[in-house]
VOVO-546802 format. One record per residue (C-alpha): residue number from 1; residue in three letters; x, y, z. Coordinates in Angstrom, 2 decimals. Layout:
! VOVO-546802
NUM_ALA_X_Y_Z
...
! end
This chain:
! VOVO-546802
1_MET_-66.05_-42.34_-45.79
2_LYS_-67.00_-38.86_-46.97
3_ARG_-68.49_-38.00_-43.57
4_LYS_-65.36_-39.31_-41.83
5_MET_-63.14_-37.19_-44.08
6_MET_-65.24_-34.08_-43.35
7_LYS_-64.92_-34.77_-39.62
8_VAL_-61.11_-35.04_-39.91
9_MET_-60.94_-31.82_-41.95
10_SER_-63.16_-30.05_-39.41
11_GLY_-60.85_-31.17_-36.60
12_LEU_-57.78_-29.99_-38.47
13_PHE_-59.39_-26.63_-39.13
14_LEU_-60.30_-26.25_-35.46
15_THR_-56.74_-27.13_-34.44
16_PHE_-55.36_-24.59_-36.92
17_LEU_-57.80_-21.93_-35.72
18_LEU_-56.90_-22.46_-32.05
19_ALA_-53.19_-22.35_-32.89
20_ALA_-53.67_-19.15_-34.87
21_CYS_-55.58_-17.54_-32.01
22_ALA_-52.89_-18.56_-29.52
23_THR_-50.19_-17.12_-31.79
24_THR_-52.14_-13.88_-32.17
25_SER_-52.63_-13.69_-28.40
26_ARG_-48.91_-14.13_-27.79
27_THR_-48.03_-11.60_-30.48
28_ASN_-50.38_-9.03_-28.97
29_ASP_-48.89_-9.46_-25.50
30_PRO_-46.56_-6.45_-25.07
31_TRP_-44.30_-8.39_-22.69
32_VAL_-43.72_-11.05_-25.32
33_LYS_-42.84_-8.23_-27.69
34_MET_-40.33_-7.01_-25.08
35_GLN_-38.64_-10.42_-25.05
36_GLU_-38.45_-10.35_-28.84
37_THR_-36.94_-6.86_-28.73
38_GLU_-34.27_-7.90_-26.24
39_ALA_-33.36_-10.91_-28.36
40_ALA_-32.99_-8.63_-31.40
41_ILE_-30.45_-6.28_-29.76
42_GLN_-27.09_-6.90_-31.40
43_PRO_-24.27_-6.96_-28.80
44_THR_-20.79_-5.50_-28.97
45_SER_-17.77_-7.78_-29.35
46_PHE_-14.10_-6.87_-29.14
47_PRO_-10.79_-8.63_-29.84
48_ASP_-8.57_-9.50_-26.87
49_ALA_-5.95_-6.90_-27.83
50_GLN_-5.16_-4.38_-25.08
51_PHE_-3.80_-0.85_-25.34
52_PRO_-2.94_0.43_-21.84
53_VAL_-2.43_4.19_-21.78
54_THR_0.64_3.53_-19.63
55_ASN_2.30_2.30_-22.83
56_TYR_2.07_5.88_-24.10
57_GLY_4.07_7.51_-21.33
58_VAL_1.12_8.29_-19.07
59_THR_1.52_8.97_-15.34
60_VAL_-1.11_9.71_-12.71
61_ASP_-2.31_13.26_-12.02
62_THR_-1.48_14.42_-15.57
63_ASP_-3.40_15.36_-18.71
64_ILE_-3.59_12.20_-20.82
65_SER_-5.56_13.65_-23.76
66_GLU_-2.85_13.03_-26.37
67_ALA_-2.13_9.53_-25.11
68_LEU_-5.83_8.62_-25.19
69_THR_-6.20_9.93_-28.74
70_LYS_-3.18_7.91_-29.88
71_ALA_-4.26_4.74_-28.06
72_ILE_-7.80_4.92_-29.51
73_ALA_-6.41_5.46_-33.02
74_ASP_-3.96_2.56_-32.68
75_CYS_-6.66_0.26_-31.29
76_HIS_-9.01_1.14_-34.13
77_GLN_-6.39_0.79_-36.85
78_GLN_-5.19_-2.57_-35.55
79_GLY_-8.65_-4.13_-35.62
80_GLY_-10.01_-3.18_-32.23
81_GLY_-9.70_-4.11_-28.60
82_LYS_-9.57_-2.44_-25.21
83_VAL_-7.96_0.91_-24.35
84_ILE_-7.20_0.62_-20.65
85_ILE_-6.97_3.38_-18.03
86_PRO_-5.52_1.90_-14.81
87_ALA_-6.20_2.94_-11.22
88_GLY_-5.28_6.53_-10.43
89_THR_-6.53_10.02_-11.17
90_TYR_-6.09_11.42_-14.68
91_TYR_-7.21_14.50_-16.61
92_THR_-8.41_14.88_-20.17
93_LYS_-10.09_17.05_-22.78
94_ALA_-12.68_15.76_-25.29
95_ILE_-12.46_12.07_-26.23
96_HIS_-13.63_10.84_-29.66
97_LEU_-14.30_7.11_-29.91
98_LEU_-13.73_5.01_-33.05
99_SER_-15.20_1.72_-34.23
100_ASN_-14.25_-1.49_-32.39
101_VAL_-12.77_0.38_-29.41
102_ASN_-13.71_-0.32_-25.80
103_LEU_-12.52_2.50_-23.53
104_HIS_-12.09_0.71_-20.20
105_LEU_-11.54_2.29_-16.77
106_GLU_-10.21_-0.18_-14.24
107_LYS_-11.34_-0.11_-10.62
108_GLY_-9.86_2.91_-8.89
109_ALA_-9.47_4.90_-12.11
110_ILE_-10.84_8.45_-12.04
111_LEU_-10.92_10.41_-15.28
112_LYS_-11.56_14.13_-14.80
113_PHE_-12.61_16.30_-17.72
114_SER_-11.54_19.86_-18.43
115_THR_-14.04_22.58_-17.57
116_ASP_-12.66_25.01_-20.17
117_PRO_-15.28_25.26_-22.97
118_LYS_-12.52_25.96_-25.50
119_ASP_-11.28_22.39_-25.04
120_TYR_-14.51_21.18_-26.69
121_GLU_-14.85_23.64_-29.57
122_ALA_-14.66_21.10_-32.38
123_GLN_-17.79_21.84_-34.47
124_VAL_-19.28_18.33_-34.48
125_HIS_-22.68_17.14_-35.66
126_THR_-24.89_17.21_-32.61
127_ARG_-28.39_17.92_-31.36
128_TRP_-29.16_20.16_-28.39
129_GLU_-32.57_19.85_-26.73
130_GLY_-33.92_18.20_-29.86
131_GLN_-32.58_20.75_-32.33
132_ASP_-29.80_20.06_-34.83
133_CYS_-26.61_22.09_-34.97
134_MET_-22.87_22.09_-35.50
135_GLY_-21.57_22.72_-32.04
136_CYS_-19.03_21.96_-29.37
137_SER_-18.00_18.37_-28.79
138_PRO_-19.51_16.34_-25.96
139_LEU_-16.96_15.20_-23.38
140_ILE_-16.99_11.71_-24.96
141_TYR_-18.26_11.60_-28.55
142_ALA_-18.70_9.11_-31.38
143_TYR_-20.09_9.87_-34.84
144_GLN_-21.12_7.14_-37.29
145_GLN_-19.09_4.47_-35.51
146_THR_-19.89_0.76_-35.04
147_ASN_-19.15_-1.54_-32.10
148_ILE_-17.98_0.86_-29.40
149_ALA_-18.00_0.80_-25.61
150_VAL_-17.10_2.67_-22.45
151_THR_-16.82_0.18_-19.58
152_GLY_-15.13_-0.65_-16.30
153_GLU_-15.46_0.11_-12.60
154_GLY_-13.99_3.60_-12.73
155_VAL_-15.36_7.12_-12.33
156_LEU_-15.96_9.67_-15.07
157_ASP_-16.00_13.11_-13.46
158_GLY_-17.16_16.05_-15.57
159_GLN_-16.12_18.42_-12.74
160_ALA_-19.14_20.60_-13.53
161_SER_-20.26_23.06_-10.85
162_TRP_-21.86_26.47_-10.46
163_GLU_-18.40_27.99_-10.83
164_ASN_-18.03_26.67_-14.41
165_TRP_-20.49_24.80_-16.65
166_TRP_-23.68_25.12_-14.65
167_LYS_-23.66_28.91_-14.63
168_LEU_-23.86_29.05_-18.45
169_ARG_-27.46_29.80_-19.36
170_ALA_-27.20_30.17_-23.18
171_ARG_-29.57_33.14_-23.07
172_THR_-29.46_36.33_-25.10
173_SER_-29.25_39.46_-22.98
174_ALA_-32.02_42.04_-23.24
175_GLU_-29.52_44.53_-24.66
176_ASN_-28.47_42.17_-27.47
177_LYS_-32.07_41.22_-28.21
178_GLU_-32.79_44.89_-28.95
179_LYS_-29.85_44.86_-31.36
180_GLY_-31.02_41.62_-33.00
181_LEU_-27.89_39.78_-31.86
182_PHE_-29.04_36.38_-30.70
183_MET_-27.05_33.59_-29.08
184_GLY_-27.54_30.17_-27.57
185_LYS_-31.12_28.97_-27.17
186_GLU_-32.77_31.84_-29.02
187_LYS_-30.37_31.48_-31.94
188_LEU_-30.97_27.72_-32.08
189_GLN_-34.73_28.17_-31.89
190_TYR_-34.55_30.60_-34.81
191_CYS_-32.59_28.05_-36.85
192_GLU_-35.13_25.33_-36.12
193_ALA_-38.19_27.50_-36.76
194_ASN_-36.79_28.77_-40.06
195_GLN_-35.20_25.47_-41.11
196_VAL_-31.76_26.98_-41.55
197_PRO_-29.49_24.36_-43.23
198_LEU_-27.36_22.39_-40.78
199_ALA_-24.11_23.62_-42.34
200_GLU_-25.11_27.17_-41.39
201_ARG_-26.06_26.36_-37.80
202_ILE_-22.65_27.09_-36.33
203_PHE_-22.45_27.36_-32.54
204_THR_-19.31_28.28_-30.63
205_VAL_-18.36_28.55_-26.97
206_GLU_-19.89_32.03_-26.95
207_ASP_-23.31_30.43_-27.41
208_GLU_-22.93_28.67_-24.04
209_LEU_-24.66_25.44_-25.10
210_ARG_-23.36_23.09_-22.43
211_PRO_-22.11_19.77_-23.86
212_GLN_-23.44_16.29_-23.15
213_PHE_-21.19_13.98_-21.14
214_ILE_-21.43_11.10_-23.65
215_GLN_-23.10_11.34_-27.02
216_VAL_-23.12_8.58_-29.65
217_TYR_-24.54_9.92_-32.93
218_GLN_-25.66_7.57_-35.71
219_CYS_-23.82_4.67_-34.12
220_ASP_-24.62_0.96_-34.07
221_ARG_-23.85_-1.52_-31.27
222_VAL_-22.94_0.52_-28.21
223_LEU_-22.20_-0.63_-24.65
224_ILE_-21.95_1.65_-21.59
225_GLU_-21.34_-0.53_-18.53
226_GLY_-20.22_-0.48_-14.92
227_LEU_-19.23_3.18_-14.58
228_THR_-20.00_6.03_-12.22
229_PHE_-20.82_9.42_-13.73
230_ASN_-20.39_12.54_-11.59
231_ASN_-20.92_16.26_-12.18
232_ALA_-22.08_16.44_-15.79
233_PRO_-22.26_19.76_-17.66
234_PHE_-25.60_18.80_-19.28
235_TRP_-27.33_15.50_-20.16
236_ILE_-25.18_12.56_-19.03
237_LEU_-25.74_9.87_-21.65
238_HIS_-27.26_10.81_-25.01
239_PRO_-27.59_8.07_-27.64
240_LEU_-28.81_9.88_-30.79
241_LEU_-30.13_8.38_-34.03
242_SER_-28.46_5.12_-33.00
243_LYS_-29.45_1.49_-32.51
244_ASN_-28.52_-1.58_-30.49
245_ILE_-27.66_0.27_-27.27
246_VAL_-26.98_-1.46_-23.93
247_VAL_-26.62_0.65_-20.77
248_ARG_-25.92_-1.64_-17.83
249_GLY_-24.80_-1.36_-14.22
250_ASN_-23.95_2.35_-14.20
251_THR_-24.44_4.95_-11.48
252_PHE_-25.62_8.37_-12.68
253_ASP_-25.01_10.86_-9.85
254_SER_-25.22_14.50_-10.90
255_HIS_-27.51_17.27_-9.71
256_GLY_-26.83_20.20_-12.00
257_PRO_-29.35_21.87_-14.32
258_ASN_-30.55_19.66_-17.20
259_ASN_-28.70_16.73_-15.69
260_ASP_-30.81_13.98_-17.25
261_GLY_-29.39_10.51_-16.71
262_CYS_-29.94_8.72_-20.03
263_ASP_-31.76_10.23_-23.01
264_PRO_-32.18_7.90_-26.00
265_GLU_-33.26_10.12_-28.91
266_SER_-34.57_8.66_-32.17
267_CYS_-33.01_5.35_-31.14
268_GLU_-34.07_1.75_-31.71
269_ASN_-33.46_-1.38_-29.63
270_VAL_-32.22_0.00_-26.32
271_LEU_-31.72_-1.86_-23.03
272_ILE_-31.16_0.09_-19.79
273_GLU_-30.78_-2.21_-16.79
274_ASN_-29.32_-2.46_-13.28
275_CYS_-28.54_1.25_-13.11
276_ILE_-28.82_3.76_-10.25
277_PHE_-30.12_7.24_-11.07
278_ASN_-29.73_10.21_-8.74
279_THR_-30.09_13.17_-11.05
280_GLY_-30.99_16.84_-11.24
281_ASP_-33.52_16.26_-14.04
282_ASP_-35.27_13.25_-15.58
283_CYS_-33.58_9.93_-14.77
284_ILE_-34.47_8.65_-18.24
285_ALA_-36.01_10.86_-20.92
286_ILE_-36.89_9.36_-24.30
287_LYS_-36.94_11.81_-27.20
288_SER_-37.17_12.07_-31.00
289_GLY_-36.43_15.67_-31.96
290_LYS_-38.14_18.98_-31.41
291_ASN_-40.68_20.69_-33.67
292_ASN_-39.59_21.02_-37.32
293_ASP_-36.27_19.23_-36.76
294_GLY_-38.02_16.20_-35.27
295_ARG_-40.60_16.14_-38.05
296_HIS_-37.90_16.59_-40.71
297_TRP_-36.01_13.49_-39.59
298_ASN_-39.25_11.69_-38.67
299_ILE_-37.35_8.92_-36.85
300_PRO_-39.17_7.71_-33.74
301_SER_-37.62_6.20_-30.66
302_LYS_-38.84_2.63_-30.37
303_ASN_-38.32_-0.65_-28.58
304_ILE_-36.73_0.60_-25.35
305_ILE_-36.47_-1.59_-22.22
306_VAL_-35.85_-0.26_-18.69
307_ARG_-35.57_-2.78_-15.87
308_ASN_-34.05_-3.49_-12.45
309_CYS_-33.10_0.16_-11.96
310_THR_-33.22_2.38_-8.89
311_MET_-34.43_5.94_-9.47
312_LYS_-33.74_7.94_-6.31
313_ASP_-34.15_11.52_-7.44
314_GLY_-35.25_13.37_-10.56
315_HIS_-38.07_15.17_-12.29
316_ALA_-39.29_11.78_-13.56
317_ALA_-38.13_8.18_-13.36
318_VAL_-39.00_7.56_-17.01
319_ALA_-40.22_10.45_-19.15
320_ILE_-41.20_10.40_-22.81
321_GLY_-40.75_13.88_-24.26
322_SER_-40.88_16.74_-24.30
323_GLU_-38.93_16.79_-27.57
324_ILE_-40.95_13.96_-29.09
325_SER_-42.00_15.37_-32.48
326_GLY_-40.72_12.24_-34.24
327_SER_-42.94_10.02_-32.01
328_CYS_-42.20_7.04_-29.75
329_TYR_-43.36_3.42_-29.81
330_ASN_-42.96_0.56_-27.35
331_VAL_-41.30_1.45_-24.06
332_TRP_-41.18_-1.14_-21.29
333_MET_-40.32_-0.56_-17.63
334_GLU_-40.29_-3.32_-15.03
335_ASP_-38.94_-4.35_-11.64
336_CYS_-37.67_-0.93_-10.56
337_ILE_-37.47_0.88_-7.21
338_VAL_-38.51_4.51_-7.47
339_GLY_-39.00_7.51_-5.26
340_SER_-37.75_10.00_-2.71
341_PRO_-39.04_13.29_-1.30
342_GLU_-37.48_14.95_-4.38
343_MET_-38.97_12.66_-7.05
344_ASP_-41.62_14.67_-8.91
345_ARG_-43.49_12.02_-10.88
346_PRO_-42.36_8.46_-11.71
347_PHE_-44.00_8.07_-15.15
348_ARG_-44.40_11.08_-17.41
349_ILE_-45.28_11.81_-21.04
350_LYS_-45.00_15.43_-22.14
351_SER_-45.55_17.42_-25.32
352_ASN_-47.71_20.23_-26.69
353_ALA_-49.57_21.30_-29.82
354_GLN_-46.44_22.83_-31.36
355_ARG_-44.26_19.77_-30.80
356_GLY_-46.84_17.05_-31.48
357_GLY_-45.80_13.42_-31.77
358_ILE_-47.50_10.09_-31.17
359_VAL_-46.62_8.06_-28.10
360_LYS_-48.05_4.55_-28.35
361_GLY_-47.14_1.70_-26.07
362_PHE_-45.82_2.54_-22.58
363_TYR_-45.89_-0.66_-20.52
364_ILE_-44.99_-0.55_-16.81
365_ARG_-45.11_-3.32_-14.21
366_ASN_-43.74_-4.34_-10.80
367_ILE_-42.67_-0.90_-9.59
368_ASP_-42.30_0.00_-5.91
369_ILE_-42.62_3.77_-5.36
370_SER_-41.86_5.10_-1.91
371_GLU_-43.22_8.59_-2.61
372_CYS_-43.42_11.36_-5.18
373_LYS_-44.42_15.02_-5.18
374_GLU_-47.06_15.09_-7.94
375_SER_-48.60_11.93_-9.37
376_VAL_-47.67_8.37_-10.19
377_LEU_-48.61_8.92_-13.85
378_LYS_-48.61_12.40_-15.39
379_LEU_-49.51_13.14_-19.00
380_GLU_-48.94_16.72_-20.14
381_LEU_-50.31_17.95_-23.46
382_LYS_-49.73_21.63_-22.66
383_TYR_-46.08_21.33_-21.70
384_ASN_-44.28_24.64_-21.25
385_ARG_-47.71_26.30_-21.00
386_VAL_-48.39_25.98_-24.76
387_LYS_-52.14_25.55_-25.31
388_GLU_-52.49_25.99_-29.09
389_GLY_-50.78_24.83_-32.25
390_PRO_-51.20_22.76_-35.42
391_TYR_-49.64_19.52_-34.13
392_TYR_-51.77_17.96_-31.44
393_PRO_-49.87_15.18_-29.63
394_LYS_-51.49_11.80_-29.12
395_PHE_-50.82_9.41_-26.22
396_GLU_-52.35_5.93_-26.23
397_ASP_-51.94_2.32_-25.06
398_ILE_-50.50_2.88_-21.58
399_ARG_-50.45_-0.05_-19.14
400_LEU_-49.59_0.02_-15.43
401_GLU_-49.56_-3.27_-13.52
402_ASN_-48.50_-4.16_-9.97
403_ILE_-47.61_-0.61_-8.95
404_THR_-47.44_0.50_-5.32
405_CYS_-46.95_4.02_-3.99
406_GLN_-47.07_5.35_-0.43
407_LYS_-47.40_9.08_-1.01
408_SER_-48.40_11.43_-3.86
409_ARG_-50.65_14.36_-4.68
410_TYR_-52.70_12.51_-7.33
411_GLY_-52.84_8.98_-8.63
412_ILE_-53.24_9.95_-12.28
413_TRP_-52.86_13.52_-13.53
414_ILE_-53.76_14.12_-17.17
415_ASP_-53.40_17.76_-18.17
416_GLY_-55.06_17.38_-21.56
417_LEU_-56.69_19.66_-24.10
418_GLU_-60.20_20.85_-23.36
419_ASP_-61.27_20.85_-27.03
420_SER_-59.86_17.49_-28.12
421_ILE_-59.44_13.95_-26.83
422_CYS_-55.75_13.18_-27.33
423_VAL_-55.28_10.53_-24.62
424_SER_-56.88_7.09_-24.76
425_ASP_-56.59_3.47_-23.72
426_ILE_-55.05_3.61_-20.25
427_VAL_-55.26_0.46_-18.15
428_MET_-54.27_0.06_-14.49
429_LYS_-54.22_-3.45_-13.04
430_ASN_-53.39_-4.63_-9.52
431_CYS_-52.21_-1.19_-8.39
432_GLN_-52.30_0.03_-4.80
433_LEU_-51.70_3.75_-4.32
434_ASP_-51.88_5.16_-0.80
435_GLY_-51.23_8.54_0.76
436_ILE_-52.91_10.48_-2.08
437_LYS_-53.42_14.04_-0.84
438_GLU_-56.16_15.33_-3.15
439_ALA_-59.71_14.27_-2.28
440_GLU_-60.65_13.59_-5.93
441_LEU_-57.65_11.20_-6.18
442_ASN_-57.15_11.86_-9.92
443_SER_-57.19_14.94_-12.16
444_ILE_-58.16_14.04_-15.72
445_VAL_-58.88_16.33_-18.67
446_GLY_-59.02_15.42_-22.37
447_ALA_-58.85_11.63_-22.05
448_GLU_-61.07_8.63_-22.69
449_SER_-61.05_4.87_-22.17
450_ILE_-59.38_4.66_-18.76
451_SER_-59.97_1.42_-16.90
452_TYR_-59.01_-0.08_-13.54
453_GLU_-58.83_-3.74_-12.55
454_ASN_-58.31_-4.69_-8.93
455_CYS_-56.95_-1.24_-8.00
456_THR_-57.25_0.73_-4.78
457_PHE_-56.47_4.43_-4.30
458_ASN_-56.36_5.39_-0.61
459_GLY_-58.04_2.08_0.10
460_GLN_-60.96_2.79_-2.24
461_ALA_-61.65_0.18_-4.90
462_LEU_-61.84_1.67_-8.40
! end
């Protein structure tokens, strides 16, 4: 009887052990973690109430700024719903969204934004290239709002060009530098380096910091869906210090300077799917603040999913950095079509020893790359030619699976630090890269623990 009982207990223990191992295996699978992340994203939800701007005396080919402001306020105050812009061309200045409002552009609606910087001089909380400031309003802006959306089948046209926004460089002239009169980027860099209080970081139109197209700052539950974005002054979509973000079915088509497509910064639980990117800078760039400002907040970007997207043009398809001082964890990219003669590098992580940051968990699978200029994967630890500093970045746990590419300079290019190993644990599985120009195939400095399983580069098994 005793022996029989021991046998039963042994069997139960073995069953428990196998179940525990299976659970651990599933938990450690990053793609299971992606499914868990998607399930955790809280969606938007709006009442059926509608607030057509035509109810506010709006006609086509006119400035509807006041009507939009009134409709958004009414919608918010009456419990939420949809502010509707019908088919036709309309003009507007800055739009500020409020909780429980869905700004909806019907098919055929084109909303064109003013190119006069003075129409955006509102002194809002914002962040510009990873540095905090009080500056001009983005074209569409929301601050500390919950349950908001911009949706529809319409076009949002920033009207940016080299005749207006794109010519603004935000640089201090040599003459003013000699006088100690700084503006724009140099002024902002001084504020960040010296940790000037936010209330004193006042930036006006004279500073020439071009505004983002859409910025949601410290918001929760955000939906951007179905729209076409043209001619942005600066970054197109900039979720900042926000969570539960869904970006679905949009076309980002803008080729000006710094025209990133979507830049989640210090955000959590983000889904970007079924979008088309044709941009003048990174298609998607994930960030978490620059230098002291990023370390002060210390809020990483984490749990970000990118899938079923087409990246036609850009400096990178998905970049992490360069303003990544607050770190980044768990980014997934799958089932995307990437590449053109103008695509520089599909997958990129960038930082330096002044910016620092940990990037852990970049998981990529099922990507078809037609061609790129540099390399399929590029890791830069000396970004902006910075080779020294007290904050060495660290990149680890990078997985590439089922990747094909027809043309590139290198397969993997790791521009690391000669005196320190800051890159580790890179795995490539079932990848076929052809048309690599350089004879050595890869260029790797400052990395360890790189492995290949069933991979060929220019037909050579690795």
